[in-house]
CHARMM internal coordinates of N, CA and C (Angstrom, degrees):
IC EDIT
DIST 1 N 1 CA 1.4528
DIST 1 CA 1 C 1.4929
ANGL 1 N 1 CA 1 C 111.03
DIST 1 C 2 N 1.2700
ANGL 1 CA 1 C 2 N 119.19
DIHE 1 N 1 CA 1 C 2 N 122.95
DIST 2 N 2 CA 1.4519
ANGL 1 C 2 N 2 CA 120.93
DIHE 1 CA 1 C 2 N 2 CA 176.54
DIST 2 CA 2 C 1.5614
ANGL 2 N 2 CA 2 C 111.16
DIHE 1 C 2 N 2 CA 2 C -83.98
DIST 2 C 3 N 1.2833
ANGL 2 CA 2 C 3 N 115.60
DIHE 2 N 2 CA 2 C 3 N 156.60
DIST 3 N 3 CA 1.4906
ANGL 2 C 3 N 3 CA 116.71
DIHE 2 CA 2 C 3 N 3 CA 178.78
DIST 3 CA 3 C 1.6138
ANGL 3 N 3 CA 3 C 108.58
DIHE 2 C 3 N 3 CA 3 C -66.62
DIST 3 C 4 N 1.3422
ANGL 3 CA 3 C 4 N 120.04
DIHE 3 N 3 CA 3 C 4 N -30.92
DIST 4 N 4 CA 1.3457
ANGL 3 C 4 N 4 CA 120.70
DIHE 3 CA 3 C 4 N 4 CA -178.02
DIST 4 CA 4 C 1.5610
ANGL 4 N 4 CA 4 C 110.38
DIHE 3 C 4 N 4 CA 4 C -67.05
DIST 4 C 5 N 1.2773
ANGL 4 CA 4 C 5 N 119.80
DIHE 4 N 4 CA 4 C 5 N -31.40
DIST 5 N 5 CA 1.3903
ANGL 4 C 5 N 5 CA 123.82
DIHE 4 CA 4 C 5 N 5 CA -178.98
DIST 5 CA 5 C 1.5553
ANGL 5 N 5 CA 5 C 117.14
DIHE 4 C 5 N 5 CA 5 C -93.35
DIST 5 C 6 N 1.2641
ANGL 5 CA 5 C 6 N 113.99
DIHE 5 N 5 CA 5 C 6 N -0.83
DIST 6 N 6 CA 1.4716
ANGL 5 C 6 N 6 CA 121.76
DIHE 5 CA 5 C 6 N 6 CA -177.02
DIST 6 CA 6 C 1.5449
ANGL 6 N 6 CA 6 C 109.97
DIHE 5 C 6 N 6 CA 6 C -71.50
DIST 6 C 7 N 1.3079
ANGL 6 CA 6 C 7 N 115.35
DIHE 6 N 6 CA 6 C 7 N 137.77
DIST 7 N 7 CA 1.5155
ANGL 6 C 7 N 7 CA 119.71
DIHE 6 CA 6 C 7 N 7 CA -178.74
DIST 7 CA 7 C 1.6149
ANGL 7 N 7 CA 7 C 103.52
DIHE 6 C 7 N 7 CA 7 C -98.56
DIST 7 C 8 N 1.3641
ANGL 7 CA 7 C 8 N 110.09
DIHE 7 N 7 CA 7 C 8 N 152.23
DIST 8 N 8 CA 1.4768
ANGL 7 C 8 N 8 CA 113.54
DIHE 7 CA 7 C 8 N 8 CA 176.69
DIST 8 CA 8 C 1.4851
ANGL 8 N 8 CA 8 C 113.42
DIHE 7 C 8 N 8 CA 8 C -53.89
DIST 8 C 9 N 1.3213
ANGL 8 CA 8 C 9 N 118.40
DIHE 8 N 8 CA 8 C 9 N 131.14
DIST 9 N 9 CA 1.4178
ANGL 8 C 9 N 9 CA 123.89
DIHE 8 CA 8 C 9 N 9 CA -179.80
DIST 9 CA 9 C 1.4851
ANGL 9 N 9 CA 9 C 112.40
DIHE 8 C 9 N 9 CA 9 C 71.82
DIST 9 C 10 N 1.2634
ANGL 9 CA 9 C 10 N 127.40
DIHE 9 N 9 CA 9 C 10 N 7.13
DIST 10 N 10 CA 1.3947
ANGL 9 C 10 N 10 CA 130.50
DIHE 9 CA 9 C 10 N 10 CA 178.74
DIST 10 CA 10 C 1.5659
ANGL 10 N 10 CA 10 C 108.72
DIHE 9 C 10 N 10 CA 10 C -62.62
DIST 10 C 11 N 1.2894
ANGL 10 CA 10 C 11 N 120.38
DIHE 10 N 10 CA 10 C 11 N -19.83
DIST 11 N 11 CA 1.4730
ANGL 10 C 11 N 11 CA 121.55
DIHE 10 CA 10 C 11 N 11 CA 178.46
DIST 11 CA 11 C 1.3806
ANGL 11 N 11 CA 11 C 115.24
DIHE 10 C 11 N 11 CA 11 C -57.96
DIST 11 C 12 N 1.4377
ANGL 11 CA 11 C 12 N 117.14
DIHE 11 N 11 CA 11 C 12 N -29.13
DIST 12 N 12 CA 1.4513
ANGL 11 C 12 N 12 CA 117.47
DIHE 11 CA 11 C 12 N 12 CA -175.94
DIST 12 CA 12 C 1.5590
ANGL 12 N 12 CA 12 C 110.44
DIHE 11 C 12 N 12 CA 12 C -71.73
DIST 12 C 13 N 1.3151
ANGL 12 CA 12 C 13 N 117.56
DIHE 12 N 12 CA 12 C 13 N -25.74
DIST 13 N 13 CA 1.4715
ANGL 12 C 13 N 13 CA 115.79
DIHE 12 CA 12 C 13 N 13 CA 177.46
DIST 13 CA 13 C 1.6219
ANGL 13 N 13 CA 13 C 108.00
DIHE 12 C 13 N 13 CA 13 C -78.21
DIST 13 C 14 N 1.2268
ANGL 13 CA 13 C 14 N 119.74
DIHE 13 N 13 CA 13 C 14 N -33.45
DIST 14 N 14 CA 1.4347
ANGL 13 C 14 N 14 CA 124.27
DIHE 13 CA 13 C 14 N 14 CA 176.23
DIST 14 CA 14 C 1.5302
ANGL 14 N 14 CA 14 C 115.06
DIHE 13 C 14 N 14 CA 14 C -81.02
DIST 14 C 15 N 1.2327
ANGL 14 CA 14 C 15 N 116.69
DIHE 14 N 14 CA 14 C 15 N -30.58
DIST 15 N 15 CA 1.5085
ANGL 14 C 15 N 15 CA 121.19
DIHE 14 CA 14 C 15 N 15 CA -177.95
DIST 15 CA 15 C 1.5272
ANGL 15 N 15 CA 15 C 105.84
DIHE 14 C 15 N 15 CA 15 C -131.61
DIST 15 C 16 N 1.2505
ANGL 15 CA 15 C 16 N 122.73
DIHE 15 N 15 CA 15 C 16 N 74.81
DIST 16 N 16 CA 1.4853
ANGL 15 C 16 N 16 CA 123.84
DIHE 15 CA 15 C 16 N 16 CA -179.70
DIST 16 CA 16 C 1.5584
ANGL 16 N 16 CA 16 C 115.10
DIHE 15 C 16 N 16 CA 16 C -58.10
DIST 16 C 17 N 1.2938
ANGL 16 CA 16 C 17 N 114.20
DIHE 16 N 16 CA 16 C 17 N -17.98
DIST 17 N 17 CA 1.4597
ANGL 16 C 17 N 17 CA 116.84
DIHE 16 CA 16 C 17 N 17 CA 179.38
DIST 17 CA 17 C 1.6418
ANGL 17 N 17 CA 17 C 109.56
DIHE 16 C 17 N 17 CA 17 C -72.53
DIST 17 C 18 N 1.2970
ANGL 17 CA 17 C 18 N 114.95
DIHE 17 N 17 CA 17 C 18 N -17.87
DIST 18 N 18 CA 1.4981
ANGL 17 C 18 N 18 CA 116.77
DIHE 17 CA 17 C 18 N 18 CA 171.13
DIST 18 CA 18 C 1.5105
ANGL 18 N 18 CA 18 C 115.04
DIHE 17 C 18 N 18 CA 18 C -73.52
DIST 18 C 19 N 1.2550
ANGL 18 CA 18 C 19 N 113.28
DIHE 18 N 18 CA 18 C 19 N -18.81
DIST 19 N 19 CA 1.4738
ANGL 18 C 19 N 19 CA 118.48
DIHE 18 CA 18 C 19 N 19 CA -179.18
DIST 19 CA 19 C 1.5299
ANGL 19 N 19 CA 19 C 114.92
DIHE 18 C 19 N 19 CA 19 C -90.26
DIST 19 C 20 N 1.3352
ANGL 19 CA 19 C 20 N 115.51
DIHE 19 N 19 CA 19 C 20 N 0.60
DIST 20 N 20 CA 1.5006
ANGL 19 C 20 N 20 CA 125.82
DIHE 19 CA 19 C 20 N 20 CA 174.36
DIST 20 CA 20 C 1.5052
ANGL 20 N 20 CA 20 C 106.68
DIHE 19 C 20 N 20 CA 20 C -57.78
DIST 20 C 21 N 1.3509
ANGL 20 CA 20 C 21 N 112.42
DIHE 20 N 20 CA 20 C 21 N 135.43
DIST 21 N 21 CA 1.4972
ANGL 20 C 21 N 21 CA 117.71
DIHE 20 CA 20 C 21 N 21 CA -179.85
DIST 21 CA 21 C 1.5068
ANGL 21 N 21 CA 21 C 113.26
DIHE 20 C 21 N 21 CA 21 C -65.97
DIST 21 C 22 N 1.2448
ANGL 21 CA 21 C 22 N 117.24
DIHE 21 N 21 CA 21 C 22 N -40.48
DIST 22 N 22 CA 1.4505
ANGL 21 C 22 N 22 CA 119.59
DIHE 21 CA 21 C 22 N 22 CA 176.70
DIST 22 CA 22 C 1.6106
ANGL 22 N 22 CA 22 C 113.58
DIHE 21 C 22 N 22 CA 22 C -58.66
DIST 22 C 23 N 1.4223
ANGL 22 CA 22 C 23 N 111.40
DIHE 22 N 22 CA 22 C 23 N -41.48
DIST 23 N 23 CA 1.4563
ANGL 22 C 23 N 23 CA 116.56
DIHE 22 CA 22 C 23 N 23 CA 179.92
DIST 23 CA 23 C 1.5466
ANGL 23 N 23 CA 23 C 108.59
DIHE 22 C 23 N 23 CA 23 C -71.60
DIST 23 C 24 N 1.2626
ANGL 23 CA 23 C 24 N 117.66
DIHE 23 N 23 CA 23 C 24 N -36.16
DIST 24 N 24 CA 1.4609
ANGL 23 C 24 N 24 CA 118.25
DIHE 23 CA 23 C 24 N 24 CA 177.00
DIST 24 CA 24 C 1.4572
ANGL 24 N 24 CA 24 C 112.83
DIHE 23 C 24 N 24 CA 24 C -62.33
DIST 24 C 25 N 1.3261
ANGL 24 CA 24 C 25 N 120.38
DIHE 24 N 24 CA 24 C 25 N -38.04
DIST 25 N 25 CA 1.3793
ANGL 24 C 25 N 25 CA 124.57
DIHE 24 CA 24 C 25 N 25 CA 178.77
DIST 25 CA 25 C 1.5101
ANGL 25 N 25 CA 25 C 109.16
DIHE 24 C 25 N 25 CA 25 C -63.69
DIST 25 C 26 N 1.2966
ANGL 25 CA 25 C 26 N 115.03
DIHE 25 N 25 CA 25 C 26 N -45.54
DIST 26 N 26 CA 1.5080
ANGL 25 C 26 N 26 CA 122.34
DIHE 25 CA 25 C 26 N 26 CA 178.84
DIST 26 CA 26 C 1.4839
ANGL 26 N 26 CA 26 C 110.10
DIHE 25 C 26 N 26 CA 26 C -56.59
DIST 26 C 27 N 1.3022
ANGL 26 CA 26 C 27 N 113.75
DIHE 26 N 26 CA 26 C 27 N -50.76
DIST 27 N 27 CA 1.4260
ANGL 26 C 27 N 27 CA 123.99
DIHE 26 CA 26 C 27 N 27 CA -172.00
DIST 27 CA 27 C 1.5951
ANGL 27 N 27 CA 27 C 106.96
DIHE 26 C 27 N 27 CA 27 C -65.53
DIST 27 C 28 N 1.2932
ANGL 27 CA 27 C 28 N 118.54
DIHE 27 N 27 CA 27 C 28 N -45.24
DIST 28 N 28 CA 1.4228
ANGL 27 C 28 N 28 CA 119.35
DIHE 27 CA 27 C 28 N 28 CA 177.44
DIST 28 CA 28 C 1.4944
ANGL 28 N 28 CA 28 C 112.84
DIHE 27 C 28 N 28 CA 28 C -65.70
DIST 28 C 29 N 1.2656
ANGL 28 CA 28 C 29 N 119.41
DIHE 28 N 28 CA 28 C 29 N -37.99
DIST 29 N 29 CA 1.4917
ANGL 28 C 29 N 29 CA 119.19
DIHE 28 CA 28 C 29 N 29 CA 176.76
DIST 29 CA 29 C 1.5719
ANGL 29 N 29 CA 29 C 109.48
DIHE 28 C 29 N 29 CA 29 C -66.31
DIST 29 C 30 N 1.2837
ANGL 29 CA 29 C 30 N 122.45
DIHE 29 N 29 CA 29 C 30 N -41.81
DIST 30 N 30 CA 1.4981
ANGL 29 C 30 N 30 CA 122.82
DIHE 29 CA 29 C 30 N 30 CA 174.38
DIST 30 CA 30 C 1.4910
ANGL 30 N 30 CA 30 C 112.85
DIHE 29 C 30 N 30 CA 30 C -59.41
DIST 30 C 31 N 1.2836
ANGL 30 CA 30 C 31 N 117.86
DIHE 30 N 30 CA 30 C 31 N -46.74
DIST 31 N 31 CA 1.4186
ANGL 30 C 31 N 31 CA 121.58
DIHE 30 CA 30 C 31 N 31 CA -178.66
DIST 31 CA 31 C 1.6534
ANGL 31 N 31 CA 31 C 108.91
DIHE 30 C 31 N 31 CA 31 C -64.03
DIST 31 C 32 N 1.2842
ANGL 31 CA 31 C 32 N 116.31
DIHE 31 N 31 CA 31 C 32 N -44.30
DIST 32 N 32 CA 1.4616
ANGL 31 C 32 N 32 CA 118.32
DIHE 31 CA 31 C 32 N 32 CA 177.44
DIST 32 CA 32 C 1.5299
ANGL 32 N 32 CA 32 C 110.45
DIHE 31 C 32 N 32 CA 32 C -61.76
DIST 32 C 33 N 1.2430
ANGL 32 CA 32 C 33 N 119.90
DIHE 32 N 32 CA 32 C 33 N -36.99
DIST 33 N 33 CA 1.4427
ANGL 32 C 33 N 33 CA 124.05
DIHE 32 CA 32 C 33 N 33 CA -178.00
DIST 33 CA 33 C 1.5004
ANGL 33 N 33 CA 33 C 108.00
DIHE 32 C 33 N 33 CA 33 C -69.86
DIST 33 C 34 N 1.3284
ANGL 33 CA 33 C 34 N 123.75
DIHE 33 N 33 CA 33 C 34 N -44.18
DIST 34 N 34 CA 1.4470
ANGL 33 C 34 N 34 CA 127.89
DIHE 33 CA 33 C 34 N 34 CA 170.50
DIST 34 CA 34 C 1.4684
ANGL 34 N 34 CA 34 C 114.49
DIHE 33 C 34 N 34 CA 34 C -58.25
DIST 34 C 35 N 1.3724
ANGL 34 CA 34 C 35 N 115.01
DIHE 34 N 34 CA 34 C 35 N -46.55
DIST 35 N 35 CA 1.4857
ANGL 34 C 35 N 35 CA 118.33
DIHE 34 CA 34 C 35 N 35 CA -179.57
DIST 35 CA 35 C 1.5576
ANGL 35 N 35 CA 35 C 116.74
DIHE 34 C 35 N 35 CA 35 C -64.65
DIST 35 C 36 N 1.3664
ANGL 35 CA 35 C 36 N 108.00
DIHE 35 N 35 CA 35 C 36 N -32.30
DIST 36 N 36 CA 1.4838
ANGL 35 C 36 N 36 CA 114.30
DIHE 35 CA 35 C 36 N 36 CA -178.79
DIST 36 CA 36 C 1.5336
ANGL 36 N 36 CA 36 C 112.67
DIHE 35 C 36 N 36 CA 36 C -57.89
DIST 36 C 37 N 1.2280
ANGL 36 CA 36 C 37 N 115.98
DIHE 36 N 36 CA 36 C 37 N -24.73
DIST 37 N 37 CA 1.5020
ANGL 36 C 37 N 37 CA 120.74
DIHE 36 CA 36 C 37 N 37 CA -179.80
DIST 37 CA 37 C 1.5489
ANGL 37 N 37 CA 37 C 114.35
DIHE 36 C 37 N 37 CA 37 C -63.87
DIST 37 C 38 N 1.3066
ANGL 37 CA 37 C 38 N 114.33
DIHE 37 N 37 CA 37 C 38 N -33.67
DIST 38 N 38 CA 1.4420
ANGL 37 C 38 N 38 CA 120.97
DIHE 37 CA 37 C 38 N 38 CA -180.00
DIST 38 CA 38 C 1.5182
ANGL 38 N 38 CA 38 C 116.02
DIHE 37 C 38 N 38 CA 38 C -122.82
DIST 38 C 39 N 1.3444
ANGL 38 CA 38 C 39 N 116.56
DIHE 38 N 38 CA 38 C 39 N 1.20
DIST 39 N 39 CA 1.4530
ANGL 38 C 39 N 39 CA 120.98
DIHE 38 CA 38 C 39 N 39 CA 176.56
DIST 39 CA 39 C 1.6141
ANGL 39 N 39 CA 39 C 105.21
DIHE 38 C 39 N 39 CA 39 C -150.69
DIST 39 C 40 N 1.3470
ANGL 39 CA 39 C 40 N 112.02
DIHE 39 N 39 CA 39 C 40 N 80.42
DIST 40 N 40 CA 1.5254
ANGL 39 C 40 N 40 CA 115.22
DIHE 39 CA 39 C 40 N 40 CA -177.48
DIST 40 CA 40 C 1.4456
ANGL 40 N 40 CA 40 C 116.40
DIHE 39 C 40 N 40 CA 40 C -57.12
DIST 40 C 41 N 1.3825
ANGL 40 CA 40 C 41 N 121.43
DIHE 40 N 40 CA 40 C 41 N -34.21
DIST 41 N 41 CA 1.3623
ANGL 40 C 41 N 41 CA 120.24
DIHE 40 CA 40 C 41 N 41 CA 177.38
DIST 41 CA 41 C 1.5199
ANGL 41 N 41 CA 41 C 114.94
DIHE 40 C 41 N 41 CA 41 C -80.95
DIST 41 C 42 N 1.2787
ANGL 41 CA 41 C 42 N 117.00
DIHE 41 N 41 CA 41 C 42 N 141.91
DIST 42 N 42 CA 1.5792
ANGL 41 C 42 N 42 CA 118.64
DIHE 41 CA 41 C 42 N 42 CA -177.30
DIST 42 CA 42 C 1.4641
ANGL 42 N 42 CA 42 C 110.04
DIHE 41 C 42 N 42 CA 42 C -68.07
DIST 42 C 43 N 1.4130
ANGL 42 CA 42 C 43 N 116.14
DIHE 42 N 42 CA 42 C 43 N 124.73
DIST 43 N 43 CA 1.4092
ANGL 42 C 43 N 43 CA 119.43
DIHE 42 CA 42 C 43 N 43 CA 175.16
DIST 43 CA 43 C 1.5698
ANGL 43 N 43 CA 43 C 109.12
DIHE 42 C 43 N 43 CA 43 C -127.41
DIST 43 C 44 N 1.3430
ANGL 43 CA 43 C 44 N 114.83
DIHE 43 N 43 CA 43 C 44 N 92.49
DIST 44 N 44 CA 1.4764
ANGL 43 C 44 N 44 CA 120.65
DIHE 43 CA 43 C 44 N 44 CA -170.02
DIST 44 CA 44 C 1.5389
ANGL 44 N 44 CA 44 C 113.22
DIHE 43 C 44 N 44 CA 44 C -51.54
DIST 44 C 45 N 1.3523
ANGL 44 CA 44 C 45 N 118.76
DIHE 44 N 44 CA 44 C 45 N -40.19
DIST 45 N 45 CA 1.5159
ANGL 44 C 45 N 45 CA 120.88
DIHE 44 CA 44 C 45 N 45 CA -176.91
DIST 45 CA 45 C 1.5789
ANGL 45 N 45 CA 45 C 104.55
DIHE 44 C 45 N 45 CA 45 C -63.62
DIST 45 C 46 N 1.2882
ANGL 45 CA 45 C 46 N 117.37
DIHE 45 N 45 CA 45 C 46 N -48.06
DIST 46 N 46 CA 1.4776
ANGL 45 C 46 N 46 CA 122.29
DIHE 45 CA 45 C 46 N 46 CA -176.97
DIST 46 CA 46 C 1.5952
ANGL 46 N 46 CA 46 C 108.48
DIHE 45 C 46 N 46 CA 46 C -62.27
DIST 46 C 47 N 1.3417
ANGL 46 CA 46 C 47 N 114.04
DIHE 46 N 46 CA 46 C 47 N -45.69
DIST 47 N 47 CA 1.4864
ANGL 46 C 47 N 47 CA 112.46
DIHE 46 CA 46 C 47 N 47 CA 176.44
DIST 47 CA 47 C 1.5388
ANGL 47 N 47 CA 47 C 117.56
DIHE 46 C 47 N 47 CA 47 C -57.85
DIST 47 C 48 N 1.3446
ANGL 47 CA 47 C 48 N 112.73
DIHE 47 N 47 CA 47 C 48 N -39.64
DIST 48 N 48 CA 1.3521
ANGL 47 C 48 N 48 CA 121.33
DIHE 47 CA 47 C 48 N 48 CA -178.84
DIST 48 CA 48 C 1.6132
ANGL 48 N 48 CA 48 C 111.56
DIHE 47 C 48 N 48 CA 48 C -66.70
DIST 48 C 49 N 1.3092
ANGL 48 CA 48 C 49 N 113.59
DIHE 48 N 48 CA 48 C 49 N -36.70
DIST 49 N 49 CA 1.4850
ANGL 48 C 49 N 49 CA 116.81
DIHE 48 CA 48 C 49 N 49 CA 176.05
DIST 49 CA 49 C 1.5242
ANGL 49 N 49 CA 49 C 113.52
DIHE 48 C 49 N 49 CA 49 C -71.13
DIST 49 C 50 N 1.4470
ANGL 49 CA 49 C 50 N 119.35
DIHE 49 N 49 CA 49 C 50 N -41.18
DIST 50 N 50 CA 1.3314
ANGL 49 C 50 N 50 CA 118.31
DIHE 49 CA 49 C 50 N 50 CA 175.70
DIST 50 CA 50 C 1.4999
ANGL 50 N 50 CA 50 C 112.61
DIHE 49 C 50 N 50 CA 50 C -68.69
DIST 50 C 51 N 1.3661
ANGL 50 CA 50 C 51 N 119.76
DIHE 50 N 50 CA 50 C 51 N -31.29
DIST 51 N 51 CA 1.3909
ANGL 50 C 51 N 51 CA 120.13
DIHE 50 CA 50 C 51 N 51 CA 176.22
DIST 51 CA 51 C 1.5064
ANGL 51 N 51 CA 51 C 113.70
DIHE 50 C 51 N 51 CA 51 C -68.44
DIST 51 C 52 N 1.3094
ANGL 51 CA 51 C 52 N 119.50
DIHE 51 N 51 CA 51 C 52 N -32.99
DIST 52 N 52 CA 1.3980
ANGL 51 C 52 N 52 CA 119.48
DIHE 51 CA 51 C 52 N 52 CA 172.42
DIST 52 CA 52 C 1.5534
ANGL 52 N 52 CA 52 C 115.31
DIHE 51 C 52 N 52 CA 52 C -66.34
DIST 52 C 53 N 1.2919
ANGL 52 CA 52 C 53 N 118.36
DIHE 52 N 52 CA 52 C 53 N -39.62
DIST 53 N 53 CA 1.3815
ANGL 52 C 53 N 53 CA 126.55
DIHE 52 CA 52 C 53 N 53 CA 168.86
DIST 53 CA 53 C 1.5198
ANGL 53 N 53 CA 53 C 114.78
DIHE 52 C 53 N 53 CA 53 C -54.35
DIST 53 C 54 N 1.3507
ANGL 53 CA 53 C 54 N 112.97
DIHE 53 N 53 CA 53 C 54 N -49.95
DIST 54 N 54 CA 1.4506
ANGL 53 C 54 N 54 CA 120.43
DIHE 53 CA 53 C 54 N 54 CA 179.71
DIST 54 CA 54 C 1.5398
ANGL 54 N 54 CA 54 C 112.76
DIHE 53 C 54 N 54 CA 54 C -64.54
DIST 54 C 55 N 1.3921
ANGL 54 CA 54 C 55 N 116.06
DIHE 54 N 54 CA 54 C 55 N -42.06
DIST 55 N 55 CA 1.4251
ANGL 54 C 55 N 55 CA 118.46
DIHE 54 CA 54 C 55 N 55 CA 175.00
DIST 55 CA 55 C 1.5714
ANGL 55 N 55 CA 55 C 114.01
DIHE 54 C 55 N 55 CA 55 C -64.92
DIST 55 C 56 N 1.3287
ANGL 55 CA 55 C 56 N 117.89
DIHE 55 N 55 CA 55 C 56 N -38.79
DIST 56 N 56 CA 1.4990
ANGL 55 C 56 N 56 CA 119.51
DIHE 55 CA 55 C 56 N 56 CA 173.87
DIST 56 CA 56 C 1.4898
ANGL 56 N 56 CA 56 C 111.74
DIHE 55 C 56 N 56 CA 56 C -60.82
DIST 56 C 57 N 1.3536
ANGL 56 CA 56 C 57 N 115.82
DIHE 56 N 56 CA 56 C 57 N -41.43
DIST 57 N 57 CA 1.4407
ANGL 56 C 57 N 57 CA 120.32
DIHE 56 CA 56 C 57 N 57 CA 177.26
DIST 57 CA 57 C 1.5605
ANGL 57 N 57 CA 57 C 113.18
DIHE 56 C 57 N 57 CA 57 C -60.99
DIST 57 C 58 N 1.2769
ANGL 57 CA 57 C 58 N 115.69
DIHE 57 N 57 CA 57 C 58 N -43.63
DIST 58 N 58 CA 1.4827
ANGL 57 C 58 N 58 CA 127.49
DIHE 57 CA 57 C 58 N 58 CA 177.04
DIST 58 CA 58 C 1.5710
ANGL 58 N 58 CA 58 C 108.90
DIHE 57 C 58 N 58 CA 58 C -61.92
DIST 58 C 59 N 1.3162
ANGL 58 CA 58 C 59 N 116.88
DIHE 58 N 58 CA 58 C 59 N -41.86
DIST 59 N 59 CA 1.4491
ANGL 58 C 59 N 59 CA 120.28
DIHE 58 CA 58 C 59 N 59 CA 179.77
DIST 59 CA 59 C 1.4792
ANGL 59 N 59 CA 59 C 109.15
DIHE 58 C 59 N 59 CA 59 C -67.68
DIST 59 C 60 N 1.3351
ANGL 59 CA 59 C 60 N 116.49
DIHE 59 N 59 CA 59 C 60 N -42.66
DIST 60 N 60 CA 1.4144
ANGL 59 C 60 N 60 CA 120.94
DIHE 59 CA 59 C 60 N 60 CA 174.93
DIST 60 CA 60 C 1.4808
ANGL 60 N 60 CA 60 C 114.65
DIHE 59 C 60 N 60 CA 60 C -55.78
DIST 60 C 61 N 1.2791
ANGL 60 CA 60 C 61 N 120.34
DIHE 60 N 60 CA 60 C 61 N -45.95
DIST 61 N 61 CA 1.3980
ANGL 60 C 61 N 61 CA 125.40
DIHE 60 CA 60 C 61 N 61 CA 174.48
DIST 61 CA 61 C 1.5300
ANGL 61 N 61 CA 61 C 114.24
DIHE 60 C 61 N 61 CA 61 C -61.62
DIST 61 C 62 N 1.2998
ANGL 61 CA 61 C 62 N 113.92
DIHE 61 N 61 CA 61 C 62 N -37.29
DIST 62 N 62 CA 1.4953
ANGL 61 C 62 N 62 CA 117.13
DIHE 61 CA 61 C 62 N 62 CA 179.24
DIST 62 CA 62 C 1.6532
ANGL 62 N 62 CA 62 C 109.34
DIHE 61 C 62 N 62 CA 62 C -71.59
DIST 62 C 63 N 1.2824
ANGL 62 CA 62 C 63 N 114.48
DIHE 62 N 62 CA 62 C 63 N -37.87
DIST 63 N 63 CA 1.4275
ANGL 62 C 63 N 63 CA 116.83
DIHE 62 CA 62 C 63 N 63 CA 171.70
DIST 63 CA 63 C 1.5227
ANGL 63 N 63 CA 63 C 116.82
DIHE 62 C 63 N 63 CA 63 C -59.82
DIST 63 C 64 N 1.3070
ANGL 63 CA 63 C 64 N 111.60
DIHE 63 N 63 CA 63 C 64 N -44.49
DIST 64 N 64 CA 1.5380
ANGL 63 C 64 N 64 CA 117.55
DIHE 63 CA 63 C 64 N 64 CA 175.35
DIST 64 CA 64 C 1.5110
ANGL 64 N 64 CA 64 C 110.62
DIHE 63 C 64 N 64 CA 64 C -60.25
DIST 64 C 65 N 1.3463
ANGL 64 CA 64 C 65 N 117.22
DIHE 64 N 64 CA 64 C 65 N -49.33
DIST 65 N 65 CA 1.4703
ANGL 64 C 65 N 65 CA 119.10
DIHE 64 CA 64 C 65 N 65 CA -179.79
DIST 65 CA 65 C 1.4826
ANGL 65 N 65 CA 65 C 114.16
DIHE 64 C 65 N 65 CA 65 C -60.77
DIST 65 C 66 N 1.3523
ANGL 65 CA 65 C 66 N 115.77
DIHE 65 N 65 CA 65 C 66 N -34.00
DIST 66 N 66 CA 1.5137
ANGL 65 C 66 N 66 CA 121.23
DIHE 65 CA 65 C 66 N 66 CA 176.55
DIST 66 CA 66 C 1.4923
ANGL 66 N 66 CA 66 C 109.76
DIHE 65 C 66 N 66 CA 66 C -68.44
DIST 66 C 67 N 1.3600
ANGL 66 CA 66 C 67 N 121.47
DIHE 66 N 66 CA 66 C 67 N -39.98
DIST 67 N 67 CA 1.3648
ANGL 66 C 67 N 67 CA 126.64
DIHE 66 CA 66 C 67 N 67 CA -178.81
DIST 67 CA 67 C 1.5702
ANGL 67 N 67 CA 67 C 112.07
DIHE 66 C 67 N 67 CA 67 C -64.09
DIST 67 C 68 N 1.3319
ANGL 67 CA 67 C 68 N 112.25
DIHE 67 N 67 CA 67 C 68 N -30.64
DIST 68 N 68 CA 1.5086
ANGL 67 C 68 N 68 CA 118.94
DIHE 67 CA 67 C 68 N 68 CA -173.17
DIST 68 CA 68 C 1.4971
ANGL 68 N 68 CA 68 C 101.41
DIHE 67 C 68 N 68 CA 68 C -89.22
END
COOR INIT
IC SEED 1 N 1 CA 1 C
IC BUILD
């Protein structure tokens, strides 16, 4: 699967461990902590968007590691 053809959240089918509830809580906590630096008030839609971008990047890293 190339990055250009990847669908949003397709990494969950490819890497089911990313869909684990404990991992999701950890990821959301990290993203919220990072976002708090430039957006002190909690904005759930923005958090979800940044979380998707973060997860896509993590999946890309996992793909690259698997290929090597």
